[in-house]
Kinemage of the C-alpha trace (Angstrom):
@kinemage 1
@onewidth
@group {chain A} dominant
@subgroup {mainchain}
@vectorlist {calphas} color= white
{ca unk a 1} P -1.860 39.769 -20.791
{ca unk a 2} L 0.824 37.757 -18.950
{ca unk a 3} L -1.770 36.190 -16.640
{ca unk a 4} L -3.841 35.072 -19.632
{ca unk a 5} L -0.819 33.425 -21.265
{ca unk a 6} L 0.127 31.711 -17.987
{ca unk a 7} L -3.428 30.432 -17.548
{ca unk a 8} L -3.511 29.079 -21.134
{ca unk a 9} L -0.126 27.360 -20.704
{ca unk a 10} L -1.267 25.871 -17.405
{ca unk a 11} L -4.508 24.630 -18.979
{ca unk a 12} L -2.637 23.030 -21.917
{ca unk a 13} L -0.194 21.370 -19.512
{ca unk a 14} L -3.068 19.999 -17.388
{ca unk a 15} L -4.907 18.718 -20.476
{ca unk a 16} L -1.770 16.990 -21.771
{ca unk a 17} L -1.141 15.358 -18.385
{ca unk a 18} L -4.699 14.117 -18.024
{ca unk a 19} L -4.796 12.864 -21.622
{ca unk a 20} L -1.780 10.642 -20.987
{ca unk a 21} L -3.411 9.265 -17.813
{ca unk a 22} L -6.806 8.707 -19.364
{ca unk a 23} L -5.698 5.988 -21.752
{ca unk a 24} L -7.895 2.899 -21.509
{ca unk a 25} L -7.047 0.659 -18.571
{ca unk a 26} L -8.592 -2.793 -18.505
{ca unk a 27} L -8.409 -3.111 -14.718
{ca unk a 28} L -7.548 -0.491 -12.111
{ca unk a 29} L -4.456 -0.970 -9.930
{ca unk a 30} L -6.723 -1.188 -6.872
{ca unk a 31} L -8.795 -3.945 -8.510
{ca unk a 32} L -5.616 -5.899 -9.306
{ca unk a 33} L -4.423 -5.469 -5.699
{ca unk a 34} L -7.810 -6.702 -4.396
{ca unk a 35} L -7.732 -9.673 -6.782
{ca unk a 36} L -4.354 -10.707 -5.357
{ca unk a 37} L -5.671 -10.354 -1.794
{ca unk a 38} L -8.619 -12.606 -2.660
{ca unk a 39} L -6.023 -15.175 -3.799
{ca unk a 40} L -4.232 -14.825 -0.444
{ca unk a 41} L -1.345 -12.769 -1.862
{ca unk a 42} L 0.062 -9.388 -0.882
{ca unk a 43} L 0.868 -7.713 -4.207
{ca unk a 44} L 2.829 -4.526 -4.819
{ca unk a 45} L 4.209 -2.704 -7.816
{ca unk a 46} L 7.839 -2.269 -8.815
{ca unk a 47} L 9.180 0.607 -10.872
{ca unk a 48} L 12.085 -0.470 -13.106
{ca unk a 49} L 12.891 3.167 -13.912
{ca unk a 50} L 13.203 4.071 -10.217
{ca unk a 51} L 14.527 0.673 -9.175
{ca unk a 52} L 12.202 0.479 -6.178
{ca unk a 53} L 8.938 -0.860 -4.842
{ca unk a 54} L 5.776 1.234 -5.128
{ca unk a 55} L 2.921 0.898 -2.661
{ca unk a 56} L -0.100 1.722 -2.507
{ca unk a 57} L -1.115 0.673 -6.048
{ca unk a 58} L -1.180 3.517 -8.571
{ca unk a 59} L -0.976 4.342 -12.258
{ca unk a 60} L 2.257 6.353 -12.170
{ca unk a 61} L 5.470 5.860 -10.201
{ca unk a 62} L 5.766 8.629 -7.574
{ca unk a 63} L 9.580 8.566 -7.836
{ca unk a 64} L 10.150 8.678 -11.596
{ca unk a 65} L 6.800 9.647 -13.121
{ca unk a 66} L 6.895 6.530 -15.307
{ca unk a 67} L 3.713 4.595 -16.002
{ca unk a 68} L 5.733 1.404 -16.485
{ca unk a 69} L 5.011 -0.492 -13.267
{ca unk a 70} L 5.373 -4.240 -12.753
{ca unk a 71} L 3.234 -6.304 -10.400
{ca unk a 72} L 5.057 -8.517 -7.920
{ca unk a 73} L 3.930 -10.689 -5.012
{ca unk a 74} L 5.506 -10.065 -1.622
{ca unk a 75} L 6.770 -12.873 0.585
{ca unk a 76} L 4.831 -11.000 3.273
{ca unk a 77} L 7.664 -10.807 5.801
{ca unk a 78} L 8.535 -7.534 7.434
{ca unk a 79} L 9.421 -5.561 10.537
{ca unk a 80} L 7.258 -3.341 12.729
{ca unk a 81} L 8.425 0.223 12.056
{ca unk a 82} L 5.947 2.009 14.341
{ca unk a 83} L 2.899 1.067 16.386
{ca unk a 84} L 0.171 2.715 18.404
{ca unk a 85} L -2.930 1.577 20.254
{ca unk a 86} L -6.378 2.881 19.376
{ca unk a 87} L -8.993 2.986 22.138
{ca unk a 88} L -12.393 3.223 20.440
{ca unk a 89} L -15.367 4.560 22.340
{ca unk a 90} L -17.041 1.183 21.872
{ca unk a 91} L -15.205 -2.114 21.571
{ca unk a 92} L -11.760 -3.306 22.497
{ca unk a 93} L -8.447 -1.497 21.937
{ca unk a 94} L -6.459 -2.505 18.868
{ca unk a 95} L -3.075 -1.648 17.437
{ca unk a 96} L -2.252 0.148 14.212
{ca unk a 97} L 1.229 -0.519 12.881
{ca unk a 98} L 3.484 0.593 10.069
{ca unk a 99} L 5.195 -2.470 8.629
{ca unk a 100} L 8.396 -2.288 6.570
{ca unk a 101} L 8.161 -5.192 4.114
{ca unk a 102} L 11.382 -6.914 3.095
{ca unk a 103} L 10.759 -5.972 -0.557
{ca unk a 104} L 11.243 -2.281 0.283
{ca unk a 105} L 7.806 -0.777 0.873
{ca unk a 106} L 5.924 0.296 3.977
{ca unk a 107} L 2.257 -0.289 4.677
{ca unk a 108} L -0.224 0.384 7.459
{ca unk a 109} L -1.976 -2.588 9.013
{ca unk a 110} L -2.325 -4.260 12.394
{ca unk a 111} L -0.532 -7.036 14.248
{ca unk a 112} L -2.826 -9.737 15.592
{ca unk a 113} L -2.325 -12.645 17.958
{ca unk a 114} L -1.028 -10.591 20.883
{ca unk a 115} L -2.302 -7.761 23.055
{ca unk a 116} L -2.091 -4.327 21.364
{ca unk a 117} L 0.373 -3.048 23.993
{ca unk a 118} L 2.691 -6.037 23.354
{ca unk a 119} L 3.406 -5.029 19.746
{ca unk a 120} L 6.939 -3.621 19.635
{ca unk a 121} L 9.042 -1.757 17.100
{ca unk a 122} L 11.523 -4.142 15.498
{ca unk a 123} L 9.387 -7.283 15.805
{ca unk a 124} L 9.431 -9.546 12.751
{ca unk a 125} L 5.992 -10.218 11.304
{ca unk a 126} L 4.348 -12.288 8.562
{ca unk a 127} L 1.284 -11.274 6.542
{ca unk a 128} L -2.015 -13.136 6.716
{ca unk a 129} L -4.981 -12.205 4.516
{ca unk a 130} L -8.368 -12.141 6.289
{ca unk a 131} L -11.964 -11.588 5.257
{ca unk a 132} L -13.698 -8.985 7.402
{ca unk a 133} L -17.427 -8.277 7.456
{ca unk a 134} L -18.330 -4.996 5.802
{ca unk a 135} L -15.094 -4.725 3.792
{ca unk a 136} L -15.153 -4.860 -0.018
{ca unk a 137} L -11.948 -6.904 -0.156
{ca unk a 138} L -9.872 -9.063 2.198
{ca unk a 139} L -7.401 -7.242 4.444
{ca unk a 140} L -3.696 -7.937 4.992
{ca unk a 141} L -2.931 -8.241 8.703
{ca unk a 142} L 0.234 -9.459 10.404
{ca unk a 143} L 1.199 -12.060 12.977
{ca unk a 144} L 4.538 -12.484 14.693
{ca unk a 145} L 6.876 -14.362 12.371
{ca unk a 146} L 7.896 -17.856 13.382
{ca unk a 147} L 11.486 -16.690 13.925
{ca unk a 148} L 10.392 -13.678 16.066
{ca unk a 149} L 11.757 -13.508 19.583
């Protein structure tokens, strides 16, 4: 009997949660993000209730649970947090980096314009949006910032 009640409560809770998320949305957060990239902008969301940046685009703030998220455009300046080099079976090695953006969010990308092994933690970088064959939307990549040493 207890298991049946628990299952019913769990089902009602799940239905209530999905009902609140299934309200009509004119454009998905990912579509909005892609639209900004096509305009050459790196967009992110900000949660007023949590007081912090939210990235990757989503419907609900992961910190507060609020669905009230604002879109903002990043200046695109950040710092390399971590980096590694990928050696594909075919093709040239490339780096994958975690970039801490000045607005308070972290994203995965790559740093271009220098050899993969020359990318260093702590380097200042600036975003550049590029079109890449086979991708549905432009990609944000990074170059060393003009003030980088």
